[in-house]
C-alpha positions as CSV (number, residue, x, y, z in Angstrom):
1,M,-20.3,-35.4,-40.8
2,R,-16.8,-34.5,-40.1
3,I,-15.9,-32.5,-36.9
4,S,-12.8,-30.3,-36.6
5,L,-10.2,-31.1,-33.9
6,W,-10.8,-27.7,-32.2
7,R,-14.5,-28.2,-32.0
8,W,-14.0,-31.8,-30.6
9,L,-11.6,-30.5,-28.0
10,S,-14.0,-27.7,-26.9
11,L,-16.9,-30.1,-26.7
12,S,-14.9,-32.7,-24.8
13,L,-13.7,-30.1,-22.3
14,L,-17.3,-28.9,-21.7
15,V,-18.7,-32.4,-20.9
16,P,-16.7,-32.8,-17.6
17,T,-17.8,-29.4,-16.5
18,V,-21.5,-30.3,-17.0
19,W,-21.0,-33.5,-15.2
20,S,-19.3,-31.9,-12.2
21,V,-22.1,-29.2,-12.0
22,A,-24.7,-32.0,-12.2
23,A,-22.9,-34.0,-9.4
24,V,-22.9,-31.0,-7.1
25,A,-26.5,-30.2,-7.9
26,A,-27.4,-33.8,-6.9
27,D,-26.0,-33.3,-3.4
28,A,-23.0,-35.4,-3.9
29,P,-20.6,-35.7,-1.0
30,R,-18.1,-32.8,-0.8
31,V,-14.4,-33.1,-0.2
32,L,-13.1,-30.8,2.6
33,N,-9.6,-29.5,3.1
34,P,-8.0,-31.5,5.9
35,L,-5.7,-28.6,6.8
36,G,-8.6,-26.7,8.4
37,Q,-8.7,-23.0,8.8
38,P,-5.5,-20.9,9.3
39,P,-5.3,-18.9,12.5
40,A,-6.4,-15.3,12.4
41,I,-3.7,-12.8,11.5
42,E,-2.5,-10.7,14.4
43,R,-1.7,-7.2,13.5
44,V,1.5,-5.8,14.9
45,P,1.6,-2.0,15.0
46,M,4.6,-0.2,13.5
47,A,7.3,1.2,15.7
48,P,6.9,4.8,16.6
49,R,8.8,7.3,14.5
50,I,12.0,8.9,15.9
51,D,11.3,12.6,16.1
52,N,15.0,13.6,16.2
53,L,18.1,11.8,14.9
54,A,20.6,13.8,17.0
55,G,22.6,11.5,19.3
56,K,20.9,8.4,18.0
57,T,22.4,5.2,16.4
58,I,20.8,4.0,13.2
59,Y,21.6,0.7,11.7
60,L,21.8,0.2,7.9
61,V,21.2,-3.6,7.4
62,D,22.3,-5.2,4.2
63,I,20.8,-8.6,3.5
64,G,23.7,-9.6,1.2
65,F,22.7,-9.1,-2.4
66,T,25.6,-8.7,-4.8
67,D,27.4,-5.3,-4.5
68,T,24.9,-3.9,-2.0
69,H,27.5,-3.6,0.8
70,Q,29.3,-0.9,-1.3
71,L,25.9,0.9,-1.7
72,F,25.3,0.8,2.1
73,T,28.8,2.1,2.9
74,E,28.2,5.0,0.4
75,L,24.8,5.6,2.0
76,R,26.4,5.7,5.4
77,D,28.9,8.3,4.3
78,L,26.2,10.5,2.7
79,L,24.0,10.3,5.8
80,A,26.9,10.9,8.1
81,A,27.7,14.1,6.2
82,R,24.1,15.3,6.3
83,Y,23.4,14.2,9.9
84,P,26.8,14.5,11.7
85,N,25.3,14.1,15.2
86,T,24.0,10.6,14.3
87,Q,26.0,7.4,14.4
88,W,25.4,5.2,11.3
89,E,26.3,1.5,11.6
90,V,26.4,-0.8,8.5
91,R,25.8,-4.5,9.2
92,T,25.4,-7.4,6.9
93,K,22.7,-9.9,7.9
94,I,23.7,-13.6,7.9
95,G,22.1,-16.0,5.4
96,T,19.4,-14.9,3.0
97,Y,16.3,-12.7,3.3
98,F,14.4,-15.6,4.8
99,D,17.0,-16.6,7.5
100,D,16.9,-15.2,11.0
101,D,19.8,-13.4,12.6
102,P,19.0,-13.2,16.3
103,E,22.4,-11.9,17.3
104,L,22.1,-8.9,14.9
105,W,18.5,-8.2,16.1
106,A,19.7,-8.3,19.7
107,E,22.5,-5.9,19.0
108,I,20.1,-3.5,17.2
109,K,17.6,-3.6,20.1
110,Q,20.3,-3.0,22.7
111,R,22.4,-0.3,21.0
112,G,20.2,1.1,18.2
113,H,17.4,3.6,18.0
114,G,16.4,2.7,14.4
115,M,17.1,0.5,11.5
116,V,16.9,0.7,7.7
117,I,17.0,-2.7,6.0
118,G,17.8,-3.1,2.3
119,I,15.7,-5.8,0.8
120,G,17.1,-6.0,-2.7
121,H,17.4,-4.4,-6.0
């Protein structure tokens, strides 16, 4: 009797599954993950909303994608026209999205009241 290649492959793939189920059913030793359990996730609440933009400084942070600095400067000009009593600061973060920029974050915490970060396009 001749068996097709596809049937042979499907049967050969089923056999290891049956063996592994039989091994687990026979109380075979289990392999545990040596990394253990990750720590519980700590939830950090969002910052409270600013109720009024008048007299505030808002940072527009660009993370450096191609041609987004031009977008942020245009956005700054549009927002400045709509909210003339608010100071809008455009800054470009160093590195990539994953890199930290502690100097920029310190400046925003010291001088800013809010921040809009552009993640990409």
